[in-house]
BAMARLO-587167 format. One record per residue (C-alpha): x, y, z. Coordinates in Angstrom, 3 decimals. Each point is the difference from the previous one (the first is absolute). Layout:
<pts>
{{X, Y, Z}};
...
</pts>
This chain:
<pts>
{{4.641, -49.297, 44.455}};
{{-2.420, -2.354, 0.823}};
{{1.342, -2.359, -2.713}};
{{3.573, 0.049, 1.634}};
{{-1.296, -0.458, 3.708}};
{{-1.630, -2.948, -1.202}};
{{2.540, -1.607, -1.666}};
{{2.310, 0.783, 3.203}};
{{-2.713, -2.040, 1.938}};
{{0.268, -2.749, -2.245}};
{{3.666, -0.291, -0.144}};
{{-0.028, -0.170, 3.824}};
{{-1.697, -3.324, -0.479}};
{{2.288, -1.184, -2.567}};
{{-2.902, 0.520, -3.001}};
{{0.632, 1.184, -3.146}};
{{-1.507, 0.926, -2.996}};
{{0.687, -0.179, -3.942}};
{{0.103, 2.955, -2.071}};
{{-0.968, -0.291, -3.255}};
{{3.685, -0.664, -1.107}};
{{0.871, -2.990, 2.177}};
{{-0.036, -1.044, 3.751}};
{{1.724, 2.647, 1.854}};
{{0.989, -0.482, 3.557}};
{{1.783, 1.946, 2.746}};
{{1.700, -2.056, 2.710}};
{{0.874, 2.090, 3.140}};
{{2.237, -0.630, 2.950}};
{{-0.654, 0.103, 3.817}};
{{0.401, 4.024, -0.244}};
{{-2.532, 0.136, -2.846}};
{{2.338, 1.058, -2.409}};
{{0.033, -1.530, -3.645}};
{{2.714, -3.005, -0.179}};
{{-1.186, -1.771, -3.118}};
{{-1.701, 1.056, -3.072}};
{{-1.682, -2.279, -2.855}};
{{-2.086, 0.677, -2.945}};
{{-0.456, -2.787, -2.226}};
{{-2.097, -2.384, -2.035}};
{{0.026, -4.121, 0.085}};
{{-1.475, -2.482, -1.805}};
{{-0.621, -3.602, 1.184}};
{{-0.187, -3.206, -2.093}};
{{-0.709, -3.195, 1.980}};
{{-0.536, -3.284, -0.879}};
{{-2.119, -2.502, 2.490}};
{{-1.846, -3.343, 0.049}};
{{-3.910, 0.702, -0.620}};
{{-2.667, -2.283, 0.372}};
{{-0.655, -2.865, -2.433}};
{{4.076, -0.615, -0.500}};
{{0.347, 3.004, -1.667}};
{{2.766, 2.605, 0.065}};
{{-1.259, 3.622, 0.312}};
{{1.922, 3.264, -0.556}};
{{-0.628, 2.826, 2.455}};
{{0.589, 3.736, -1.263}};
{{-0.321, 2.878, 2.052}};
{{2.073, 3.243, 1.146}};
{{0.822, 1.760, 3.007}};
{{-3.113, 1.506, 1.365}};
{{-0.405, 3.580, 0.544}};
{{-0.729, -0.683, 3.866}};
{{2.877, -1.723, 1.752}};
{{1.306, 0.248, 3.596}};
{{3.612, 0.772, 0.908}};
{{-0.152, -2.013, 3.183}};
{{3.328, -1.764, 0.811}};
{{2.337, 2.243, -2.194}};
{{3.079, 0.957, 1.496}};
{{2.808, 2.728, -0.091}};
{{3.457, -0.388, 1.066}};
{{3.605, 1.660, -0.559}};
{{1.152, -2.904, -2.068}};
{{-3.039, -1.999, -0.895}};
{{-3.886, 0.563, -0.692}};
{{-2.706, -1.674, -1.197}};
{{-3.316, 0.954, -1.454}};
{{-2.815, -2.206, 0.617}};
{{-3.553, 0.269, -1.700}};
{{-3.164, -1.889, 1.048}};
{{-3.012, -0.214, -1.878}};
{{-2.937, -2.292, -0.694}};
{{-0.550, -2.990, 2.232}};
{{3.351, -0.806, 1.207}};
{{2.477, 1.033, -2.830}};
{{3.090, 1.669, 0.577}};
{{2.685, 1.281, -2.170}};
{{3.561, 1.314, 1.512}};
{{3.105, 1.362, -1.361}};
{{3.192, -0.327, 1.728}};
{{2.669, 2.704, 0.018}};
{{3.509, 0.446, 1.115}};
{{3.013, 2.396, -0.035}};
{{2.988, -0.700, -1.822}};
{{3.378, 1.755, 1.130}};
{{-2.081, 2.422, 1.773}};
{{-0.522, 1.866, -3.525}};
{{-2.389, -1.999, -1.866}};
{{-2.791, -2.251, 0.388}};
{{-1.678, -2.931, -1.712}};
{{-3.212, -2.068, 0.256}};
{{1.067, -3.612, 1.055}};
{{-3.505, -2.014, -0.091}};
{{-3.244, 0.472, -0.725}};
{{-2.518, -2.459, 1.975}};
{{-3.488, -0.546, -1.204}};
{{-2.569, -2.001, 2.342}};
{{-3.278, -0.547, -1.743}};
{{-3.204, -1.915, 1.802}};
{{-1.553, -2.524, -2.364}};
{{-3.380, 0.066, 2.175}};
{{-0.745, 3.404, -1.374}};
{{-2.723, -0.266, -2.636}};
{{0.534, 3.209, -1.109}};
{{3.271, -0.856, -1.532}};
{{-0.143, -3.749, -0.254}};
{{-3.505, -1.179, -0.792}};
{{-0.401, -3.657, 0.258}};
{{3.511, -0.698, 1.512}};
{{0.290, -3.232, 1.624}};
{{2.240, 0.908, 2.537}};
{{-0.067, 2.573, 3.053}};
{{3.697, 0.160, 0.258}};
{{1.870, 3.328, 0.274}};
{{3.159, -0.357, -2.369}};
{{3.279, 2.037, 0.155}};
{{1.893, 1.267, -3.480}};
{{3.370, 1.285, 0.712}};
{{2.015, 1.531, -2.781}};
{{2.834, 2.327, -0.385}};
{{-0.611, 3.301, -1.804}};
{{2.258, 2.203, -2.360}};
{{0.166, 2.747, 2.243}};
{{3.587, 0.959, 0.951}};
{{2.608, 2.471, 0.074}};
{{-2.538, 2.821, 0.923}};
{{1.824, 3.072, 1.800}};
{{-0.881, 0.081, 3.408}};
{{-1.773, 3.625, 0.126}};
{{-1.746, -0.638, -3.543}};
{{-3.215, -1.336, -0.849}};
{{-0.057, -3.238, -2.248}};
{{-2.269, 0.418, -3.239}};
{{-0.890, -2.361, -2.484}};
{{-2.861, 0.549, -2.405}};
{{0.720, -2.912, -2.417}};
{{-1.556, -3.675, 0.804}};
{{2.078, -2.243, 2.054}};
{{-1.519, -3.482, 0.470}};
{{1.582, -2.266, 2.334}};
{{-0.976, -3.704, -0.065}};
{{-0.258, -2.634, 2.622}};
{{-1.367, -3.719, -0.594}};
{{-3.884, 0.865, 0.315}};
{{0.212, 3.862, 0.183}};
{{1.231, 2.691, -2.138}};
{{0.016, 3.575, 0.978}};
{{0.041, 3.174, -2.380}};
{{1.315, 3.158, 1.366}};
{{0.022, 3.382, -1.454}};
{{-0.257, 3.540, 0.600}};
{{1.865, -0.560, 3.261}};
{{1.291, 3.194, 2.032}};
{{1.407, -1.405, 3.520}};
{{2.419, 1.812, 2.359}};
{{0.678, -2.695, 2.499}};
{{2.497, 2.016, 2.490}};
{{-1.510, 3.532, 0.294}};
{{2.180, 2.563, 1.956}};
{{-1.342, 2.516, 2.264}};
{{-3.532, -0.753, -1.286}};
{{0.085, 1.651, -3.491}};
{{-0.276, -1.943, -2.827}};
{{3.094, 0.416, -2.472}};
{{-0.710, 1.680, -3.136}};
{{2.898, -1.860, -1.494}};
{{-0.594, -3.107, -2.269}};
{{1.890, -2.919, -0.684}};
{{-1.752, -1.672, -3.096}};
{{0.147, -3.631, -0.890}};
{{2.002, -1.146, -3.365}};
{{-3.187, -0.519, -2.113}};
{{-0.950, 3.887, 0.644}};
{{3.237, 1.454, -0.830}};
{{0.336, 1.050, -3.643}};
{{2.650, -1.552, -2.409}};
{{1.960, 2.666, -1.308}};
{{1.315, -0.843, -3.367}};
{{2.969, 1.868, -1.471}};
{{-0.055, 0.788, -4.042}};
{{3.158, -0.719, -0.905}};
{{1.839, 2.902, -1.876}};
{{1.210, -0.260, -3.544}};
{{2.855, 1.785, -1.258}};
{{-0.347, 1.579, -3.661}};
{{3.446, -0.167, -1.616}};
{{1.155, 2.826, -2.451}};
{{1.402, -0.796, -3.759}};
{{1.640, 2.854, -1.882}};
{{-0.294, -0.447, -3.551}};
{{3.141, 0.620, -2.109}};
{{-0.966, 3.178, -1.824}};
{{-3.099, 1.734, 1.514}};
{{1.010, -0.693, 3.747}};
{{-3.335, -0.540, 1.076}};
{{-0.918, -1.984, 3.154}};
{{-2.494, -2.772, -0.122}};
{{-1.510, -1.556, 3.052}};
{{-0.364, -3.579, -0.022}};
{{-3.762, -0.871, 0.561}};
{{-0.586, -1.405, 3.420}};
{{0.035, -3.698, 0.703}};
{{-2.787, -1.764, 1.896}};
{{0.070, -3.533, 1.353}};
{{-3.438, -1.770, -0.718}};
{{-2.009, -1.514, 2.831}};
{{1.013, -3.681, 0.424}};
{{-2.889, -2.613, -0.933}};
{{-0.372, -2.840, 2.451}};
{{0.151, -3.355, -1.446}};
{{-3.061, -2.024, 0.286}};
{{-0.096, -1.658, 3.783}};
{{0.655, -3.564, 0.775}};
{{-2.656, -2.348, 0.242}};
{{-0.618, -1.299, 3.636}};
{{-1.977, -3.308, 0.658}};
{{-1.245, 0.306, 3.548}};
{{-2.330, -2.707, 2.096}};
{{-0.994, -0.256, 3.518}};
{{-0.927, -3.315, 1.733}};
{{-1.741, -0.579, 3.202}};
{{3.083, -2.626, 0.844}};
{{3.031, -1.489, -1.304}};
{{-2.078, -3.297, -0.834}};
{{-2.828, 1.869, -2.007}};
{{-0.744, 1.239, -3.181}};
{{-0.224, 3.667, -1.029}};
{{-2.976, 2.050, 1.098}};
{{1.020, 3.192, -1.358}};
{{1.855, 0.471, -3.464}};
{{1.267, 3.073, -1.711}};
{{2.339, 0.810, -2.883}};
{{1.145, 3.270, -1.142}};
{{2.737, 2.730, -0.726}};
{{-0.484, 2.961, 1.938}};
{{1.097, 3.617, -0.244}};
{{-0.562, 2.738, 2.505}};
{{-0.579, 3.743, -0.471}};
{{0.644, 2.275, 2.966}};
{{-0.451, 3.632, -0.159}};
{{1.942, 2.018, 2.824}};
{{-0.559, 3.674, 0.002}};
{{0.553, 1.162, -3.750}};
{{2.046, -3.157, -0.715}};
{{-1.477, -3.155, -1.846}};
{{2.051, -3.441, 0.051}};
{{-0.719, -3.554, -1.055}};
{{1.771, -2.932, 1.371}};
{{-0.236, -3.625, -1.339}};
{{-0.974, -2.472, 2.811}};
{{2.662, -2.678, -0.069}};
{{-1.363, -3.755, 1.012}};
{{3.202, -1.355, 0.211}};
{{0.576, -0.542, 3.903}};
{{-3.138, 1.260, 1.097}};
{{-1.622, -1.558, 3.079}};
{{-3.738, -1.000, -0.739}};
{{-2.495, -0.649, 2.663}};
{{-3.736, 0.530, 0.499}};
{{-3.212, -1.459, 1.235}};
{{-3.011, -1.898, -1.879}};
{{-3.268, 0.544, 1.643}};
{{-3.702, -0.808, -1.124}};
{{-0.991, 3.992, -1.113}};
{{3.363, 1.842, 0.456}};
{{3.701, -1.384, -0.999}};
{{3.186, 1.868, -0.093}};
{{3.159, 0.049, -1.512}};
{{3.377, 1.502, 1.165}};
{{3.029, 0.809, -1.850}};
{{3.302, 0.874, 1.354}};
{{3.011, 1.013, -1.690}};
{{2.901, 2.188, 0.926}};
{{-1.214, 3.097, -0.939}};
{{-3.703, -0.242, 0.382}};
{{-2.931, -1.751, 1.685}};
{{-3.319, -0.564, -1.762}};
{{-2.932, -1.329, 1.250}};
{{-3.320, -1.576, -2.059}};
{{-3.306, -0.483, 1.764}};
{{-2.533, -1.649, -1.788}};
{{-3.934, -0.146, 0.971}};
{{-2.810, -1.928, -1.629}};
{{-3.551, 0.161, 0.390}};
{{-0.760, -3.562, -0.732}};
{{-0.306, 0.578, -3.807}};
{{2.726, 2.119, -0.950}};
{{3.221, 0.772, 1.428}};
{{2.107, 3.322, -0.401}};
{{3.104, 1.513, 1.307}};
{{-1.236, 2.280, 2.933}};
{{3.174, 1.326, 1.524}};
{{3.483, 0.961, -1.192}};
{{2.772, 1.203, 2.738}};
{{3.394, 0.943, -1.535}};
{{2.698, 1.355, 2.181}};
{{3.866, 0.080, -0.774}};
{{2.805, 2.397, -1.355}};
{{0.647, 1.428, -3.342}};
{{3.367, -0.273, -1.417}};
{{0.951, 3.364, 1.524}};
{{-0.438, -1.493, 3.508}};
{{-3.457, 1.850, 0.425}};
{{-2.469, -1.682, 2.323}};
{{-3.695, -0.370, -1.319}};
{{-3.327, -1.680, 1.073}};
{{-2.983, 0.096, -1.839}};
{{-3.297, -2.268, 0.322}};
{{-3.727, -0.013, -1.397}};
{{-2.525, -2.355, 1.854}};
{{-2.952, 0.414, -2.170}};
{{0.949, -1.389, -3.102}};
{{-1.643, -2.342, -2.285}};
{{2.558, -1.038, -2.973}};
{{0.424, -3.337, -1.657}};
{{-3.655, -0.990, 0.454}};
{{-0.918, -3.996, -0.746}};
{{-1.763, -2.771, 0.798}};
{{0.787, -1.497, 3.194}};
{{0.645, -3.350, -1.824}};
{{2.069, 1.335, -2.570}};
{{3.211, 2.216, -0.166}};
{{0.733, 3.496, -1.526}};
{{2.250, 0.483, -2.652}};
{{1.229, 2.934, -2.170}};
{{3.542, -0.517, -2.159}};
{{-0.152, 3.665, -1.264}};
{{1.803, 2.842, 2.184}};
{{-2.890, 1.559, 2.216}};
{{0.626, 3.153, 2.329}};
{{-2.074, 0.898, 2.918}};
{{-0.198, 3.178, 2.283}};
{{-0.048, -1.413, 3.348}};
{{0.321, 3.338, 1.842}};
{{0.955, 3.268, -1.101}};
{{3.845, -0.585, 0.379}};
{{0.248, -3.658, -0.845}};
{{-0.560, -1.921, -3.440}};
{{0.447, -3.820, -0.691}};
{{0.643, -1.280, -3.533}};
{{-0.971, -4.003, -0.389}};
{{1.688, -2.012, -2.832}};
{{-1.182, -3.961, -0.687}};
{{-2.373, 0.193, 2.996}};
{{-1.801, -3.033, 1.107}};
{{-1.560, -0.438, 3.616}};
{{-2.432, -2.343, 1.763}};
{{-0.153, 0.878, 3.706}};
{{-3.015, -2.525, 0.437}};
{{-0.905, -3.143, -0.995}};
{{3.327, -1.504, -1.083}};
{{-0.300, -3.908, -0.916}};
{{2.982, -2.183, -0.313}};
{{2.456, 2.719, 0.302}};
{{-0.771, 1.449, -3.744}};
{{-2.057, 3.096, -1.165}};
{{-3.576, -0.666, -0.929}};
{{-1.467, 1.495, -3.155}};
{{0.905, 3.611, -0.536}};
{{-2.158, 2.548, -0.473}};
{{2.153, 2.557, -2.200}};
{{-0.296, 3.761, 0.362}};
{{-1.113, 2.270, -3.056}};
{{3.165, 0.450, -1.262}};
{{1.002, -3.559, -0.626}};
{{-3.900, -1.314, -1.138}};
{{0.468, 0.285, -3.634}};
{{-3.254, -2.226, -0.485}};
{{-1.992, 3.399, -0.004}};
{{2.177, 1.364, -2.875}};
{{-1.557, -2.566, -2.471}};
{{-3.534, 0.549, -0.250}};
{{1.047, 3.664, 0.011}};
{{2.111, -0.431, -2.923}};
{{-2.670, -1.963, -1.772}};
{{-2.540, 2.544, 0.863}};
{{2.003, 2.856, -1.345}};
{{0.896, -1.724, -3.308}};
{{-3.727, -1.027, -0.839}};
{{-0.989, 3.599, 0.979}};
{{2.537, 1.296, -2.370}};
{{-0.994, -2.467, -2.716}};
{{-3.628, 0.678, 0.277}};
{{0.687, 3.988, -0.395}};
{{1.923, -0.619, -3.259}};
{{-2.926, -2.024, -1.320}};
{{-2.418, 2.447, 0.740}};
{{1.940, 3.022, -1.504}};
{{0.507, -2.071, -3.019}};
{{-3.526, -0.350, -0.360}};
{{-0.809, 3.724, 0.439}};
{{2.595, 0.810, -2.481}};
{{-1.336, -2.833, -2.532}};
{{-3.587, 1.364, 0.535}};
{{1.207, 3.792, -0.725}};
{{1.366, -1.178, -3.205}};
{{-3.025, -1.932, -1.230}};
{{-2.088, 3.353, 0.659}};
{{2.246, 1.819, -1.908}};
{{-0.482, -2.302, -3.270}};
{{-3.513, 0.953, -0.418}};
{{-1.282, 3.064, -2.024}};
{{-3.197, 1.683, 0.230}};
{{-1.869, -0.305, -3.375}};
</pts>
């Protein structure tokens, strides 16, 4: 009883706390009735200018303690506004559609660069704002929107990843609905097994009926993906500062279905940025958007983060990201190369396959790749000493065995007098 009394007291001042499964907030109207409910998790990745002419990336999540002051409830529009830290706000605006459904129109994230907790060594004290459109549509008016899958929304310098989301933007009569509208990524794909009709053939004499064996359709094998060549230039008149060449295949698991898709470089829009310690390559095709984030520690570079959003061939949306990778490592003054097919598990639901890979996100000179650090699959130089060593070992073994056999025969030739 005391815990609930304390919770009601804090809600009166607009303060809420995060339970173990996310940031949970109740917004109440002037009559102290629940009018908006949200339980969600949000991760932020923000690029900013730091000291020594460096570009840094701040990664943090929506903290446990937030304020809902400024949130609004209405009959046709509402707004969830969460404030945290030293001057940071995150808000989502909702509007009804035809009086039967609602959708999220915008997400607005304002962040204060003078907050050294999140933005150490920032050269700016400005408060910047990023506004994006979320993928929340066609939600039944008296239902909760639910999406456990990760949904990454990108802006120029800000990436926001939402997951474990449960929101009801228009609560009726102060009671949260038990009905759920799930996001497309959470809806399992039902596959219908084709029915095979057996045919019966009557034998001329015995009149026996024989069922033909069922036919099965083999799973089609994808051809190797086309190799794309990508580059980033600081401006139109300069040489490339980032180079990448590879063929790419994406494997996505949704519910119990796994699907692979080749990334088509034809018609792909290429963008990105080059920094001292962080560079980014963004590829946008008709079906997906892929963001590669590279970092370096002044000695070696690596692929640090990968974000993939898109739709499968069946039209189901997906979004997966990993911001703690350590792939494709090589010296800053060189490139990383692996011609053989490689596969990497990025998340539990996302796998990528690379073919004829070569990347150099830092230290590009004259617009061409530097000396390549080859992956272990390509590097055959190590096989030569292994083969020679194995041959020598075999030869020594043969000599030893022959010597032992020869000595045994010598001993048999002598007789005791």
